[in-house]
C-alpha positions as CSV (number, residue, x, y, z in Angstrom):
1,M,-15.0,21.8,-19.7
2,N,-13.3,21.4,-16.3
3,P,-15.5,22.8,-13.5
4,A,-13.8,23.8,-10.2
5,L,-13.9,21.3,-7.4
6,P,-16.4,22.7,-4.8
7,Q,-14.7,24.4,-1.9
8,A,-16.6,22.2,0.6
9,V,-14.7,19.2,-0.9
10,V,-11.4,21.0,-0.8
11,N,-11.8,22.0,2.8
12,E,-12.8,18.4,3.8
13,M,-9.9,16.8,2.0
14,A,-7.5,19.4,3.5
15,R,-8.3,18.3,7.1
16,R,-5.2,17.3,8.9
17,D,-6.5,13.8,9.9
18,L,-7.5,13.0,6.4
19,R,-4.1,14.2,5.0
20,M,-2.3,12.1,7.6
21,H,-4.4,9.1,6.8
22,Q,-3.8,9.3,3.1
23,L,-0.1,9.6,3.6
24,L,0.2,6.7,6.1
25,W,-1.9,4.4,4.0
26,R,0.5,4.7,1.1
27,E,3.7,4.8,3.1
28,I,3.0,1.8,5.3
29,R,1.8,-0.6,2.6
30,R,4.8,0.2,0.5
31,Y,7.6,-0.1,3.2
32,W,6.1,-2.6,5.7
33,N,8.4,-5.4,4.7
34,Q,11.4,-3.2,5.0
35,Y,10.6,-1.8,8.5
36,P,12.6,-3.3,11.4
37,P,10.6,-5.5,13.8
38,D,10.3,-2.9,16.5
39,V,8.7,-0.4,14.1
40,Q,6.4,-3.1,12.8
41,D,5.4,-3.9,16.4
42,K,4.5,-0.3,17.1
43,I,2.5,0.1,13.9
44,R,0.7,-3.2,14.6
45,E,-0.2,-2.1,18.1
46,L,-2.0,0.9,16.7
47,G,-3.9,-1.2,14.2
48,W,-2.1,-0.2,11.0
49,E,-0.5,-3.5,9.9
50,P,-1.3,-3.9,6.2
51,P,-2.5,-7.5,5.6
52,R,-1.3,-7.2,2.0
53,P,1.8,-5.1,1.6
54,E,2.4,-3.4,-1.7
55,R,6.1,-4.4,-2.0
56,D,8.5,-7.0,-0.6
57,E,11.7,-6.5,1.4
58,T,13.6,-5.4,-1.7
59,D,11.0,-2.8,-2.7
60,T,9.8,-5.0,-5.6
61,P,6.1,-4.7,-6.3
62,L,3.8,-7.6,-5.3
63,F,1.2,-8.1,-8.0
64,D,-0.2,-11.5,-6.8
65,N,-1.2,-10.9,-3.1
66,N,-4.4,-8.7,-3.8
67,A,-2.7,-5.5,-2.5
68,G,-4.1,-4.1,-5.8
69,E,-7.6,-4.7,-4.5
70,D,-6.8,-2.6,-1.5
71,F,-5.7,0.1,-3.9
72,F,-9.1,0.0,-5.7
73,Y,-11.1,-0.4,-2.6
74,M,-9.6,2.5,-0.7
75,H,-10.1,4.9,-3.6
76,R,-13.7,3.7,-4.1
77,Q,-14.4,4.5,-0.4
78,L,-12.8,7.9,-0.8
79,I,-14.9,8.6,-3.9
80,R,-18.0,7.7,-1.9
81,R,-17.0,10.1,0.8
82,V,-16.6,13.0,-1.7
83,N,-19.8,12.1,-3.5
84,R,-21.7,12.4,-0.2
85,I,-20.3,15.9,0.2
86,L,-21.2,16.8,-3.4
87,I,-24.9,15.7,-2.8
88,E,-25.0,18.1,0.2
89,V,-23.4,20.9,-1.9
90,G,-25.8,20.4,-4.8
91,D,-23.6,22.1,-7.4
92,P,-25.1,21.3,-10.8
93,A,-21.7,21.9,-12.4
94,Y,-20.1,19.2,-10.2
95,P,-22.7,16.6,-9.1
96,Q,-20.3,13.7,-8.5
97,V,-16.8,12.5,-9.1
98,E,-16.3,11.8,-12.7
99,G,-13.0,10.5,-14.1
100,W,-11.4,11.2,-17.4
101,V,-12.9,9.2,-20.2
102,R,-9.4,9.0,-21.6
103,L,-6.1,10.3,-20.2
104,P,-5.7,13.8,-21.6
105,E,-3.4,14.0,-24.6
106,P,-0.7,16.6,-25.0
107,G,-2.3,20.0,-25.9
108,D,-5.6,19.2,-24.1
109,R,-7.2,22.6,-23.3
110,D,-9.1,21.6,-20.2
111,F,-6.2,19.7,-18.6
112,P,-2.9,21.2,-19.8
113,I,0.4,19.9,-18.5
114,P,1.9,22.4,-16.1
115,P,5.4,23.5,-17.2
116,A,8.4,21.8,-15.7
117,W,10.3,23.7,-13.1
118,F,14.0,23.9,-12.0
119,D,14.7,23.3,-8.4
120,P,18.3,24.4,-7.7
121,G,18.2,22.4,-4.5
122,S,17.5,19.1,-6.3
123,H,19.9,16.8,-8.1
124,Q,20.1,17.6,-11.8
125,I,18.7,14.1,-12.6
126,V,15.5,14.9,-10.6
127,N,15.1,18.1,-12.6
128,R,15.6,16.3,-15.9
129,Y,13.0,13.6,-14.8
130,I,10.4,16.3,-14.1
131,A,10.9,17.8,-17.5
132,R,10.8,14.4,-19.2
133,I,7.7,13.1,-17.5
134,K,5.8,16.1,-18.8
135,S,7.0,15.6,-22.4
136,D,4.9,14.5,-25.4
137,I,7.2,11.6,-26.0
138,V,6.5,10.1,-22.6
139,Y,2.8,10.4,-23.2
140,N,3.1,8.7,-26.6
141,R,5.4,5.9,-25.5
142,S,4.1,5.3,-22.0
143,F,0.8,6.8,-21.0
144,R,-0.8,5.8,-24.3
145,Y,0.6,2.2,-24.0
146,W,-0.6,1.8,-20.4
147,E,-4.1,3.1,-21.2
148,K,-4.5,0.8,-24.2
149,T,-3.3,-2.1,-22.0
150,F,-5.5,-1.4,-19.0
151,T,-8.7,-0.9,-21.2
152,D,-8.2,-4.0,-23.4
153,P,-10.9,-6.6,-22.6
154,T,-8.6,-9.5,-23.5
155,F,-5.9,-8.3,-21.2
156,L,-8.4,-7.7,-18.4
157,R,-9.6,-11.2,-18.7
158,S,-6.1,-12.5,-18.3
159,I,-5.4,-11.0,-14.9
160,S,-6.9,-10.8,-11.5
161,L,-8.4,-7.6,-10.1
162,G,-5.6,-7.5,-7.6
163,T,-3.0,-7.7,-10.3
164,L,-4.8,-4.9,-12.3
165,G,-4.9,-2.6,-9.3
166,G,-1.2,-3.3,-8.5
167,L,-0.2,-2.6,-12.1
168,I,-2.1,0.7,-12.2
169,D,-0.7,1.8,-8.9
170,Y,2.9,0.9,-9.9
171,Y,2.9,2.1,-13.5
172,L,0.5,5.1,-13.6
173,M,0.0,6.6,-10.1
174,N,3.4,8.2,-9.6
175,P,3.9,9.2,-13.3
176,F,0.4,10.8,-13.2
177,R,1.3,12.8,-10.1
178,R,4.5,14.0,-11.6
179,R,3.1,14.8,-15.0
180,W,0.2,17.0,-13.8
181,A,2.0,18.5,-10.8
182,A,2.5,22.3,-10.9
183,A,5.5,24.0,-9.4
184,P,5.0,24.2,-5.6
185,G,5.3,27.5,-4.0
186,A,7.2,25.7,-1.3
187,T,8.1,22.1,-0.6
188,R,7.0,20.4,2.7
189,P,10.1,19.6,4.7
190,A,10.9,16.1,6.0
191,V,9.0,14.7,8.9
192,S,11.1,15.0,12.1
193,P,11.5,11.8,14.0
194,V,11.6,13.7,17.3
195,D,9.9,17.0,17.1
196,A,6.1,17.3,17.5
197,P,4.0,17.8,15.6
198,A,5.2,15.4,12.9
199,I,4.2,17.9,10.2
200,E,3.8,21.6,10.8
201,S,0.2,23.0,10.6
202,V,1.1,25.4,7.8
203,W,0.9,22.5,5.4
204,D,-2.8,21.9,6.3
205,D,-3.8,25.1,4.4
206,P,-6.4,24.1,1.7
207,R,-4.3,25.9,-0.8
208,Y,-1.5,23.3,-0.3
209,D,-2.5,20.7,-3.0
210,F,0.9,19.7,-4.5
211,L,0.2,16.5,-6.5
212,S,3.7,15.1,-5.8
213,D,3.1,15.0,-2.1
214,Y,1.0,12.2,-0.6
215,Y,0.0,14.6,2.1
216,A,-1.6,17.0,-0.4
217,M,-2.5,15.3,-3.7
218,H,-6.1,14.4,-2.8
219,V,-6.8,18.1,-2.2
220,N,-5.9,18.8,-5.9
221,P,-8.9,18.8,-8.3
222,I,-6.9,16.9,-11.0
223,Y,-6.5,14.0,-8.6
224,W,-10.2,13.2,-8.7
225,R,-10.2,13.0,-12.5
226,F,-7.5,10.4,-12.4
227,V,-9.0,8.5,-9.4
228,G,-12.4,8.5,-11.3
229,W,-10.5,7.0,-14.3
230,V,-9.0,4.4,-12.0
231,D,-12.4,3.4,-10.6
232,D,-13.8,3.0,-14.2
233,R,-11.0,0.4,-14.8
234,L,-12.4,-1.6,-11.9
235,E,-15.8,-1.6,-13.6
236,E,-14.3,-2.6,-17.0
237,W,-12.5,-5.5,-15.3
238,K,-15.8,-6.6,-13.7
239,Y,-17.6,-6.4,-17.1
240,A,-14.8,-8.3,-18.9
241,N,-14.8,-11.1,-16.3
242,G,-18.6,-11.4,-15.8
243,V,-18.5,-10.1,-12.2
244,F,-21.6,-8.4,-10.9
245,G,-22.6,-6.7,-7.7
246,D,-20.2,-5.9,-4.8
247,D,-19.7,-9.3,-3.3
248,F,-16.3,-9.9,-4.8
249,W,-13.7,-8.1,-2.7
250,V,-10.7,-9.8,-1.2
251,G,-8.6,-6.7,-0.4
252,T,-10.4,-4.1,1.6
253,W,-7.7,-2.6,3.8
254,V,-8.0,1.2,4.2
255,G,-5.9,1.6,7.4
256,V,-7.6,3.2,10.4
257,L,-10.1,5.8,9.3
258,P,-10.0,9.0,11.3
259,D,-13.6,9.7,12.2
260,E,-17.1,8.2,12.4
261,Q,-18.2,9.9,9.1
262,A,-15.4,8.1,7.3
263,R,-16.4,4.8,9.0
264,A,-20.0,5.3,7.8
265,V,-18.7,5.5,4.2
266,Q,-16.6,2.4,4.7
267,A,-18.2,-1.0,4.0
268,E,-18.7,-3.3,7.0
269,D,-16.3,-6.0,5.6
270,S,-13.3,-3.7,5.7
271,A,-10.8,-4.0,8.5
272,S,-10.9,-0.8,10.6
273,D,-9.8,-1.8,14.1
274,G,-7.2,0.4,15.7
275,V,-6.5,3.7,17.2
276,A,-7.9,6.4,14.9
277,G,-6.8,9.5,16.6
278,L,-4.6,12.1,15.0
279,E,-2.0,11.8,17.8
280,A,-1.6,8.1,17.0
281,M,-1.1,8.8,13.3
282,E,1.5,11.5,14.0
283,D,3.3,9.1,16.3
284,I,3.4,6.5,13.5
285,A,4.6,9.2,11.0
286,R,7.6,10.1,13.3
287,T,8.3,6.4,13.8
288,I,8.5,5.5,10.2
289,A,10.4,8.7,9.4
290,S,13.1,7.5,11.8
291,T,13.8,4.4,9.7
292,G,15.0,6.5,6.8
293,L,13.0,4.4,4.4
294,S,9.9,6.5,4.0
295,S,9.4,9.2,1.4
296,L,8.3,11.3,4.5
297,Q,12.0,12.0,4.5
298,E,11.9,13.7,1.1
299,V,8.6,14.8,-0.5
300,S,10.4,15.2,-3.9
301,Q,11.7,11.6,-3.9
302,L,11.3,10.0,-7.4
303,D,11.5,6.6,-8.9
304,L,14.1,7.8,-11.4
305,N,14.4,4.7,-13.5
306,G,10.7,4.3,-14.2
307,P,9.1,0.8,-14.3
308,D,8.6,-1.5,-17.3
309,M,5.7,-3.9,-17.7
310,P,6.8,-7.2,-16.1
311,Q,6.6,-10.3,-18.4
312,S,4.9,-12.3,-15.7
313,V,1.6,-10.6,-15.8
314,G,0.7,-11.6,-19.4
315,N,0.7,-9.9,-22.7
316,G,-0.6,-6.4,-23.5
317,P,-2.8,-5.7,-26.4
318,G,-1.2,-6.4,-29.8
319,G,1.8,-8.4,-28.6
320,G,4.2,-9.2,-25.8
321,T,4.9,-7.1,-22.9
322,P,8.5,-5.9,-22.3
323,S,10.3,-7.7,-19.5
324,H,11.0,-5.9,-16.2
325,G,14.1,-3.7,-16.4
326,G,14.1,-3.4,-20.2
327,H,13.3,-0.5,-22.5
328,G,9.9,-1.3,-23.8
329,H,6.9,1.0,-24.2
330,G,6.1,0.7,-20.5
331,A,9.2,2.6,-19.4
332,V,9.5,6.2,-18.5
333,R,13.0,7.3,-19.7
């Protein structure tokens, strides 16, 4: 059974300031080390400097700096926010955010894979990628492998929480978004570095919930099934490593939350100094778009190669992990 996400949650998540916050949090932590100094200075002045960037200056993921804890922490705070709304709504069919117990297999009736679509404006490699990420073979060779790895107690005891969050973010977040994304009725255009507003208001419609767009994915009901699954991996890591309570966080960066309600959800130990206004966030969006590095320039941007599990993080269940850049089970091909 897959109950509908209550409309009150959809409307809240579709707010422009929350959309912009989600987009900037992901963009800045990925590209921070590639921004020129003047762009970094402007972002820093507005309180958005990430203490633990997700990637280095070559766009290589950083698994050992606790950026993965930021990944877990931000999503946990977002779940708390939604659960507060759900308590107010009181819908017995949807009392709280609940993740998938297991990632849905091919043929799942409640969570079917939307068909691939052909975009004549995209490169043929992009269209092939969309079709492939939705295939049964990708599930069997990649999603099944990742799930087995990230739920194995022996593996969980071999890595830090930050490493686990970084691995899930890098290996599963984007493939999930592409696999369960339905064909968009229209694709949000690139952010203009000069024109205001940074994103036209038409894309704030609650019906715009395209999973492949950071500006919209959290409006989509499927997103919450995956994010709930991610949060359960945090709890499994704690259990495997004998960690109890909530006094364990190192990474708690959520950017600058846009309103007092969001700050109330956020724990006191999380950095939140900075300018929270929508105007400031739109200014940052235009600034990072001007660098040409951001996926704000192209919503359909894909990691066409697909990552492999890096050897440096230990061995997955049942044997060694493939090295980065190889063709092991961790790769999307």
